[in-house]
C-alpha positions as CSV (number, residue, x, y, z in Angstrom):
1,M,139.5,69.9,139.1
2,D,136.2,69.5,137.7
3,R,134.5,72.3,135.7
4,K,132.4,73.0,138.5
5,S,135.4,73.4,140.7
6,E,136.9,75.2,138.1
7,Q,134.6,77.8,138.5
8,T,134.3,77.9,142.2
9,F,138.3,78.3,142.7
10,R,137.9,81.5,140.2
11,H,135.2,82.5,142.2
12,A,137.8,82.7,145.2
13,V,140.5,83.9,143.4
14,E,138.4,87.1,142.3
15,E,137.8,87.8,146.6
16,I,141.2,87.8,147.3
17,K,142.2,89.6,143.9
18,K,140.0,92.1,145.3
19,G,140.4,92.0,148.9
20,K,143.1,93.0,151.3
21,S,142.2,91.6,154.1
22,F,141.3,87.8,155.0
23,L,141.7,85.2,157.7
24,V,142.2,81.5,157.7
25,A,140.9,78.5,159.8
26,S,140.0,74.8,160.0
27,H,138.4,73.0,162.5
28,V,139.0,71.9,166.3
29,N,141.1,69.5,167.3
30,P,143.5,70.1,163.9
31,E,145.4,67.2,163.1
32,G,148.3,67.5,159.9
33,D,146.3,68.7,157.3
34,A,144.5,71.1,159.0
35,V,146.8,72.7,160.5
36,G,149.3,72.6,157.2
37,S,146.3,74.0,154.8
38,T,145.8,76.4,156.8
39,L,149.1,77.6,156.9
40,A,149.9,77.0,153.2
41,L,146.8,79.2,152.5
42,A,147.8,81.9,154.6
43,L,151.3,82.1,153.6
44,G,150.1,82.4,150.2
45,L,147.9,84.9,150.6
46,K,151.0,86.9,152.5
47,E,153.1,86.0,149.3
48,L,150.0,88.8,147.7
49,K,150.8,91.1,150.6
50,K,147.8,91.1,152.0
51,D,146.2,91.0,155.9
52,V,146.1,87.3,157.3
53,T,145.3,86.2,160.3
54,A,145.7,82.1,160.6
55,Y,143.3,81.4,163.4
56,L,142.8,77.8,165.3
57,Y,140.5,77.2,168.3
58,D,142.8,74.7,170.1
59,P,146.7,74.6,170.1
60,V,148.8,73.4,167.5
61,P,149.7,70.2,168.4
62,A,153.4,69.5,169.2
63,T,154.4,67.4,166.5
64,F,153.4,70.4,164.0
65,R,154.9,73.4,165.5
66,F,157.9,73.0,163.8
67,L,155.8,74.6,160.3
68,P,156.5,77.5,159.2
69,F,154.0,80.3,160.2
70,A,152.5,78.1,162.8
71,D,154.0,80.3,165.7
72,K,151.5,82.9,164.5
73,V,148.9,81.1,165.1
74,V,146.1,83.2,166.9
75,H,143.3,81.3,169.0
76,K,141.1,84.2,169.7
77,I,139.2,86.1,166.9
78,N,139.1,90.3,167.0
79,E,135.5,90.1,166.6
80,D,135.3,93.8,165.7
81,K,137.6,93.3,162.9
82,I,135.7,93.2,159.8
83,Y,137.2,90.6,156.7
84,D,137.2,90.7,153.4
85,A,136.8,87.0,153.0
86,I,137.2,84.2,155.5
87,F,138.4,80.7,154.9
88,A,137.3,77.1,156.4
89,V,140.0,74.6,155.0
90,D,138.9,71.0,155.6
91,C,136.3,71.7,157.9
92,G,133.0,69.8,157.2
93,Q,130.8,71.5,159.1
94,R,130.9,75.3,160.5
95,D,130.3,74.7,164.4
96,R,133.7,72.5,164.2
97,L,135.3,75.9,163.8
98,G,135.1,76.5,167.4
99,E,132.9,79.0,169.3
100,E,135.5,81.6,168.9
101,F,134.3,81.7,165.5
102,D,130.6,82.8,166.1
103,K,132.3,86.0,166.8
104,I,132.8,87.0,163.2
105,R,129.5,85.5,162.3
106,N,128.7,87.9,158.5
107,K,132.2,89.8,158.9
108,G,133.2,88.5,155.4
109,K,132.6,86.6,152.9
110,L,132.6,82.6,153.7
111,I,135.2,80.5,151.7
112,N,134.7,77.0,152.3
113,I,137.6,74.8,151.2
114,D,137.3,70.5,152.0
115,H,137.6,67.2,150.9
116,H,135.1,65.7,152.9
117,A,132.2,64.5,150.9
118,T,129.6,64.9,154.3
119,N,130.8,68.8,153.7
120,D,127.3,70.6,154.4
121,C,128.3,73.4,152.6
122,F,128.0,76.4,154.9
123,G,130.0,78.6,153.2
124,D,128.8,81.2,150.6
125,I,131.5,79.7,148.1
126,N,131.9,76.3,148.5
127,I,134.6,74.2,147.2
128,I,134.0,70.7,147.9
129,N,135.9,67.8,146.2
130,P,135.8,64.8,148.0
131,D,138.7,63.3,145.3
132,A,141.1,65.7,146.7
133,C,143.3,63.4,149.1
134,A,143.9,66.5,151.3
135,A,143.0,70.0,152.1
136,G,146.4,70.6,151.4
137,E,146.1,69.3,147.9
138,M,142.9,71.3,147.6
139,V,145.4,74.5,148.3
140,Y,148.2,74.1,146.4
141,D,145.1,73.8,143.5
142,L,144.1,77.1,144.9
143,L,147.3,79.0,144.7
144,K,148.4,77.9,141.3
145,E,145.3,79.1,139.9
146,I,145.9,82.8,141.9
147,P,149.1,82.1,140.8
148,V,151.0,82.0,143.8
149,A,155.0,81.2,143.6
150,I,155.2,78.4,146.0
151,T,158.2,79.4,148.5
152,L,159.8,76.7,150.5
153,D,157.6,77.7,154.2
154,I,154.7,77.0,151.7
155,A,155.7,73.7,150.5
156,I,156.6,72.5,154.0
157,N,153.1,72.7,154.9
158,I,151.2,71.6,151.8
159,Y,153.9,68.6,152.2
160,V,153.0,67.6,155.5
161,S,149.0,68.1,154.7
162,V,149.4,65.7,151.8
163,L,151.8,62.9,154.1
164,T,150.0,63.0,156.8
165,D,146.1,62.5,155.1
166,T,147.3,59.9,153.0
167,G,148.7,58.0,155.9
168,S,152.5,58.4,154.5
169,F,150.7,57.7,151.2
170,R,149.5,54.4,152.5
171,Y,145.4,55.2,152.7
172,S,143.4,54.3,149.2
173,S,143.0,58.4,148.9
174,T,146.4,58.1,147.6
175,T,146.7,59.3,143.8
176,P,149.1,59.8,141.4
177,K,148.4,63.4,142.0
178,S,149.3,63.1,145.7
179,F,153.1,61.7,144.2
180,N,153.2,64.5,141.9
181,I,152.3,67.2,144.3
182,A,154.9,66.0,146.7
183,G,157.2,65.3,144.7
184,E,157.1,68.8,143.5
185,M,157.3,70.3,146.9
186,V,160.5,68.0,147.0
187,K,162.0,69.5,144.2
188,L,161.4,73.4,146.1
189,G,163.4,71.7,148.7
190,V,161.3,69.6,151.0
191,E,163.5,67.1,152.8
192,P,161.3,63.9,153.5
193,W,163.5,62.4,156.0
194,D,163.3,65.4,157.7
195,I,160.0,65.9,157.9
196,A,159.0,62.0,158.6
197,Q,161.6,62.2,161.5
198,R,159.7,65.5,163.0
199,V,156.0,64.4,162.4
200,Y,157.0,60.4,163.0
201,E,160.1,59.6,165.2
202,S,160.0,62.6,167.8
203,Y,157.4,61.4,170.2
204,P,157.9,61.7,174.1
205,L,158.2,58.8,176.1
206,Y,154.8,59.7,177.7
207,K,153.3,59.1,174.6
208,L,154.7,55.6,174.2
209,K,153.4,54.9,177.8
210,L,150.1,56.2,177.5
211,L,150.0,53.9,173.9
212,A,150.9,51.0,176.3
213,T,147.8,51.2,178.6
214,V,145.5,52.2,175.6
215,L,146.4,49.3,173.6
216,N,145.7,47.0,177.0
217,T,142.2,47.8,176.7
218,L,141.9,46.7,173.2
219,E,138.6,45.2,172.5
220,L,137.8,42.5,168.9
221,S,134.0,41.7,167.8
222,N,132.4,40.5,165.2
223,N,135.0,37.6,164.8
224,G,137.7,40.4,164.5
225,K,136.5,42.5,162.2
226,V,135.9,45.3,164.5
227,A,138.9,46.8,166.6
228,L,138.3,49.2,169.4
229,L,140.2,51.2,172.0
230,V,139.7,53.4,174.7
231,V,141.3,56.4,176.3
232,T,140.0,57.7,179.1
233,L,140.9,61.2,180.9
234,D,142.4,59.3,184.1
235,M,144.5,57.7,181.4
236,L,145.6,61.0,180.2
237,N,146.0,62.6,183.5
238,K,148.3,59.7,184.9
239,A,150.3,60.0,181.6
240,K,150.0,63.9,182.0
241,A,149.4,64.1,178.3
242,S,146.9,66.5,176.4
243,K,144.3,65.1,174.0
244,E,146.3,65.7,171.0
245,V,148.8,62.8,171.6
246,V,146.3,60.5,171.1
247,D,145.9,61.3,167.4
248,G,146.6,58.4,165.5
249,F,146.4,55.6,167.9
250,V,143.4,54.4,166.3
251,N,145.3,53.4,163.2
252,Y,146.5,50.7,165.9
253,A,143.0,48.9,165.7
254,R,142.7,49.0,162.1
255,T,146.3,47.7,161.7
256,I,145.4,44.5,162.9
257,D,144.9,41.8,160.7
258,G,141.4,40.7,159.9
259,V,140.1,43.8,161.1
260,E,138.0,45.9,159.3
261,V,137.0,48.8,161.4
262,G,138.7,50.5,164.2
263,I,137.4,52.6,166.8
264,L,139.3,55.0,169.0
265,L,136.8,56.0,171.9
266,R,138.6,59.7,173.8
267,E,136.9,60.4,177.1
268,A,136.1,64.1,176.0
269,K,134.6,65.1,179.2
270,P,132.7,62.9,181.6
271,G,129.7,61.5,180.0
272,E,131.3,62.4,176.5
273,Y,133.4,60.4,174.2
274,K,134.7,61.7,171.2
275,I,134.9,58.4,168.4
276,S,137.4,57.6,165.6
277,F,136.4,55.5,162.9
278,R,139.0,53.9,160.3
279,S,138.5,51.8,157.7
280,K,140.8,49.9,155.7
281,G,138.8,50.4,152.6
282,R,135.4,48.2,152.0
283,I,133.8,50.0,155.0
284,D,132.2,53.3,154.4
285,V,133.1,54.6,158.6
286,A,132.0,57.9,157.3
287,K,128.2,56.7,157.0
288,I,128.4,55.5,160.4
289,S,129.8,58.5,162.1
290,E,126.7,60.2,160.3
291,E,124.5,58.0,162.5
292,F,125.8,60.0,165.4
293,G,125.7,63.4,163.6
294,G,129.2,62.8,162.7
295,G,130.9,63.3,159.4
296,G,134.5,62.1,157.5
297,H,135.4,59.9,154.6
298,K,135.0,56.6,153.9
299,N,138.4,55.6,155.6
300,A,138.4,58.0,158.3
301,A,135.7,59.5,160.2
302,G,134.4,60.8,163.8
303,C,131.5,62.1,165.9
304,N,130.7,62.4,169.3
305,I,128.6,61.0,171.4
306,K,127.0,60.9,175.1
307,G,126.5,58.2,177.7
308,S,128.3,56.3,179.5
309,L,131.7,54.2,178.0
310,T,129.4,50.8,178.0
311,E,126.7,52.8,176.2
312,V,128.8,54.2,174.0
313,K,130.9,51.0,173.0
314,E,127.6,49.4,172.5
315,K,126.7,52.1,169.7
316,V,129.3,52.3,168.1
317,I,130.3,48.3,167.9
318,G,126.5,48.1,166.8
319,A,126.6,50.4,164.2
320,A,130.1,49.4,162.8
321,E,128.6,45.4,162.6
322,K,125.4,46.6,161.1
323,K,127.3,48.2,158.6
324,I,129.8,45.3,157.8
325,Y,126.5,42.9,157.5
326,E,125.2,45.9,155.1
327,T,128.0,46.1,153.0
328,A,128.5,41.9,152.2
329,A,124.9,41.6,151.6
330,I,125.6,44.2,148.9
């Protein structure tokens, strides 16, 4: 942490120590870091004997339902309750917390903990560290600052946060601290083989069948530097799969030799697509995403775009090709 982050952490610690009731929330369509960091912080606050509610707008993905405290997550908010503080973790924009979150606007000091460089600092207290490999790393730092003894249940959640958001320690966001945190969690009893099996080796058969269909949509452009995949509502319906199942499919586009930007278009509803961008490191896909009102990290970002499939394809491929050209010219 830099000096500014340390001071902001101290402000958050002050709110925790004097408060009794807290809500911890993360973004819609939660993935491993969102779920793990939310649960780790909620469990940490419970260690302090605080009244804690963990909230996610969408269901916890099946892959992460084994995580300690995942079964206690709520998806509806008691709008009559006043919280001493509300934590938003791993969320770049306030509206990404879901419409349910509007029920408690101004019903508690909002503490924004995030590692997205595109975060718009929507909180009363904003702890933003783009150098952190995951929001789970920042929750780890906060728990140490309080301090809270990290239990095995907390450790499992922090480990999954760091593991998934670094792509199993493959992404450029991986740092020596990433390994240090993971190592500490293992010392506390986390079993890496067990976590890997649960997260990466327990896919339902219909997910692989859906993946086969999605891979058949592969399109390459810009001399093989841009790869695009598509998931339609019809594909999901035929596979009897939920939207969470496609999490990670975009990485198949990125893994192709020569590809610099991988893109996944998932039809969210007729006439609107959720876009996931992935970069191998040279191209800043957060900048591409920002053009469409989204955000994220240099190597992983997303947005939503309205239009027909053809229109959306043209927009995102064009933006990716433009960014590749601009980057090459630097």
